[in-house]
C-alpha atoms as one frame of an Amber mdcrd trajectory, in Angstrom:
protein
 -16.420  -7.494  45.356 -15.586 -11.011  44.103 -11.861 -10.363  44.004 -11.866
  -8.874  47.522 -13.752 -11.938  48.857 -11.328 -14.234  47.231  -8.378 -12.311
  48.753  -9.975 -12.569  52.233 -10.430 -16.342  51.806  -6.891 -16.706  50.717
  -5.677 -14.624  53.696  -7.751 -16.630  56.174  -6.461 -19.906  54.641  -2.865
 -18.682  54.920  -3.354 -17.641  58.505  -4.836 -21.000  59.403  -1.812 -22.780
  57.855   0.517 -20.572  59.795  -1.430 -21.309  62.928  -1.299 -25.044  62.435
   2.473 -24.893  61.761   2.971 -22.930  64.952   0.805 -25.404  66.920   2.770
 -28.360  65.521   6.005 -26.730  66.452   4.782 -26.054  69.976   3.642 -29.674
  70.491   7.038 -30.864  69.115   8.853 -28.706  71.590   6.746 -29.969  74.495
   7.264 -33.550  73.504  11.047 -33.002  73.244  11.107 -31.300  76.653   9.277
 -34.267  78.109  11.820 -36.713  76.580  14.770 -34.793  77.917  13.205 -34.667
  81.362  12.548 -38.432  81.276  16.109 -39.147  80.214  17.438 -36.983  83.060
  15.131 -38.367  85.730  16.642 -39.710  88.939  17.018 -43.466  89.262  14.443
 -45.378  91.217  14.919 -45.447  94.967  15.609 -48.712  96.813  12.901 -49.340
  99.434  13.858 -50.458 103.017  11.846 -51.261 106.075  12.500 -51.459 109.785
  12.133 -54.445 112.145  10.830 -54.943 115.668  12.874 -56.907 118.264  12.037
 -60.602 117.785  12.789 -61.653 121.350  10.012 -61.657 123.973  10.670 -58.884
 126.444   9.962 -59.489 130.120   8.486 -56.337 131.587   8.658 -55.978 135.395
   4.949 -56.529 135.765   1.836 -56.670 133.605   1.250 -53.436 131.643  -1.591
 -51.457 133.071  -4.604 -52.449 130.960  -5.150 -51.613 127.236  -2.636 -49.307
 125.606  -3.330 -47.176 122.568  -0.193 -46.459 120.493  -0.825 -43.213 118.604
   1.074 -42.358 115.459   4.124 -40.302 116.418   4.490 -36.648 115.651   7.699
 -35.125 114.266   9.174 -32.258 112.283   8.498 -31.945 108.535  11.826 -33.340
 107.329  11.311 -36.533 109.244   7.623 -36.845 108.310   8.473 -38.468 105.033
   9.686 -41.719 103.360  13.276 -40.527 103.026  16.251 -41.366 105.239  17.743
 -38.246 106.867  21.520 -37.541 107.060  23.083 -34.922 109.317  26.263 -33.398
 107.910  29.211 -31.979 109.959  27.899 -28.469 109.517  24.545 -29.438 111.118
  22.561 -29.363 107.828  20.046 -32.127 107.107  19.509 -33.829 103.802  18.090
 -37.045 102.351  20.188 -40.080 101.676  20.344 -40.557  97.821  18.876 -43.673
  96.269  17.018 -44.990  99.293  13.653 -44.592 101.016  11.481 -46.226 103.717
   8.555 -48.496 102.935   6.147 -46.003 104.514   6.138 -42.592 106.088   8.529
 -42.767 109.084   5.923 -41.997 111.792   3.629 -44.758 110.497   6.617 -47.221
 110.272   7.732 -46.446 113.838   4.243 -46.755 115.106   3.907 -50.224 113.531
   7.191 -51.459 114.951   6.344 -50.120 118.344   2.992 -51.981 118.389   4.825
 -55.138 117.284   7.270 -54.807 120.035   4.605 -54.391 122.733   2.871 -57.369
 121.335   6.078 -59.416 121.661   6.421 -58.783 125.406   5.392 -61.700 127.595
   3.644 -59.610 130.190   1.306 -57.394 128.196  -2.404 -57.019 128.333  -3.257
 -55.655 124.909  -2.322 -52.788 122.536  -4.303 -51.037 119.826  -4.019 -48.156
 117.383  -6.411 -45.256 116.748  -9.409 -46.456 114.759  -9.562 -49.878 116.464
 -12.836 -48.758 118.216 -11.665 -49.780 121.638 -11.593 -47.913 125.015  -7.963
 -47.814 126.080  -6.742 -47.201 129.666  -3.648 -45.380 128.445  -2.563 -43.667
 125.335   1.113 -43.584 124.405   2.032 -40.359 122.579   5.399 -40.230 120.867
   7.455 -37.447 119.338  10.275 -38.422 116.965  13.049 -35.940 117.784  15.808
 -37.571 115.810  15.995 -40.473 113.449  19.073 -39.900 111.310  22.560 -40.757
 110.329  24.976 -38.452 111.974  28.092 -38.377 109.673  30.124 -36.455 112.223
  29.857 -39.128 114.872  29.612 -42.001 112.385  26.497 -43.360 113.949  22.735
 -43.799 113.536  20.748 -41.763 116.193  17.165 -42.214 117.198  15.535 -40.094
 120.003  11.949 -40.278 121.071   9.911 -38.291 123.681   7.070 -40.427 125.147
   4.081 -39.590 127.349   1.633 -42.116 128.828  -1.693 -40.347 129.276  -4.568
 -41.751 131.334  -7.698 -41.833 129.260  -9.925 -41.444 132.287  -8.788 -37.982
 133.250  -6.286 -36.982 130.582  -3.438 -36.709 132.966   0.123 -37.721 132.133
   0.983 -40.826 134.138   4.583 -40.867 133.074   6.998 -39.286 130.529  10.547
 -39.920 129.465  13.008 -39.307 126.598  14.632 -42.298 124.934  17.829 -42.084
 122.967  19.811 -44.871 121.299  22.667 -44.997 118.778  24.525 -47.583 116.668
  27.742 -47.268 114.632  27.440 -46.916 110.915  30.138 -47.702 108.308  29.641
 -46.409 104.822  26.714 -44.102 104.529  24.775 -46.178 101.917  21.223 -47.407
 101.911  21.908 -50.855 103.390  24.508 -49.564 105.940  22.308 -46.703 107.066
  19.205 -48.834 107.449  21.101 -51.485 109.370  22.396 -49.007 111.855  19.067
 -47.246 112.264  17.263 -50.544 112.734  19.713 -51.545 115.508  19.238 -48.214
 117.265  15.468 -48.410 116.999  15.477 -51.919 118.461  17.443 -50.709 121.467
  15.024 -47.850 122.033  11.879 -49.995 121.630  13.150 -52.551 124.222  13.707
 -49.698 126.718  10.290 -48.267 125.936   8.461 -51.524 126.657  10.407 -51.940
 129.939   9.560 -48.450 130.917   5.836 -48.895 130.175   5.722 -52.052 132.167
   7.613 -50.841 135.240
């Protein structure tokens, strides 16, 4: 009995040693995989923002009361921090090495609010969550916000609806489209062209809302 017990203890000890060696080998493999993945990781993205037109915009008349600027809606590929590029075959992809400072809808909303604030004939603007009672709500759909490589230009396209808060009816609606030439499709070049096209569209939007 004593010899059998000793053999069992030796067997268990050997099994434990084998298990420990297997565990160490597994951990080493995992660590090596992590190191390889880190070495092959993509470089950091350069962050860019958009600007609002700096000049004061003279609308035809005072805007009708308090405007609430809702965050725009859009398709999934544009609802991100990446810059979209349209190729000659119509496919959409993200520009390598560059990203926006925020999700695109939030960034466009912020610049739209700033542009309305810059007009010289405005009552007031707000955003959802400001705990105010607006007279009109501006709902925007971002249809395009991209670099079109076939045309060599930046293209922005928005569909806007001004809805009366009192009865929920659409007071006015319009589609705005603007473009600007782009040279090399790089981060700075793409952002510069998209910023120019956005400024054109925002100036038209403020004029339309105040007419």
